[in-house]
N, C-alpha and C positions, 0 to 999 in steps of 0.2 A: 351460455355464451358471454353474457355479462358477470356469470358468478366466477367463471375461467378468467376473463381478463381482470376481476379484481385480485384471485387469486394470483397471477402473472406480477402485478403490479404491487402485492405485498412483499412477495420474496425479491423485485427487484429492489425496492427500501430496504429490506432484511441487508440487501449487498451492500447498498448505499451508505447504511446507517454503520455496518461492520467497519466497512473500509475506513470512515472518516473516524472512527472510534480508533483502528489502528494506528493511523497517521499521529492524531492527536496524544496517543498514548506514549507514542514515541519523540514527540514533539516535546512533552509535558515532562517526562521523564529526564530527558538532557536537560532543560533549561532549568525547572526547580530542582535545586539538589546536584545535579550533576550525578544522578542513579543509574544512567545510561551513556554511553559515550557514543558518539557520531563515528567513532572507527570500530564500533562493535559490531558482531554480525548480526545483534539480536538488532538492533534500530534499525540497521539496514534492513534484515528480515521483516520487521513490524511494517517498513515502506516500502517492500515490493510487494506484500501480502494487501495493503490497503489500496497503494495506486491499482494493483490490480482489481480488487472489487469496485474500485469508484471507476476503474475503465468501462466494465460491464454495466455498472449503473449508466454513466456519462451515454457509451451507444443504446441503452432498451429508451432512455429520455431523449435521444436525438440531439447532446448536446455535443458539437463537434469542438468548440472551445475547452469545454471543462475535457473531453477526451485526450485532448491534444496536453494541455496539461498534467494530467496523471500520467500520461503513456510518454511523455518526459520523464517524469519523479519516477516510474518504473526504472525505466531506463538506466537514469542516474543510479538510483541506490543499486541496480544489477550490475552495474559494472565496478560500483566501490565495493559489494559484496564479492566481486570476482577477483577484485585485486587480493581485499582482505583473506580471502580463500587461501589464493597464493602465497601470501605472507607467513600463513599458519600452516602449510604443507611444506615451504622451505624451514623455516625453525625446526619442524618436528623431522626433517631428516638429517 
């Protein structure tokens, strides 16, 4: 039982670290040298997956404020990605 709990927590921590890393990568690449634009698919995809992983982490540790933060982060990035996708489709048509 204790071993199963420890393995579960390791998986949860891996999701948390991965989510944090994705969001930080997007932030750093945007802020330092402008290597990635906030209006790019890549930037918003990094934020979507980062926020999704961090939302899972927040649920797993029972942190409601952190869950709300990352749920909003996910929704904003998803809306932005939807707008970018529409623009790409209309430009290609």
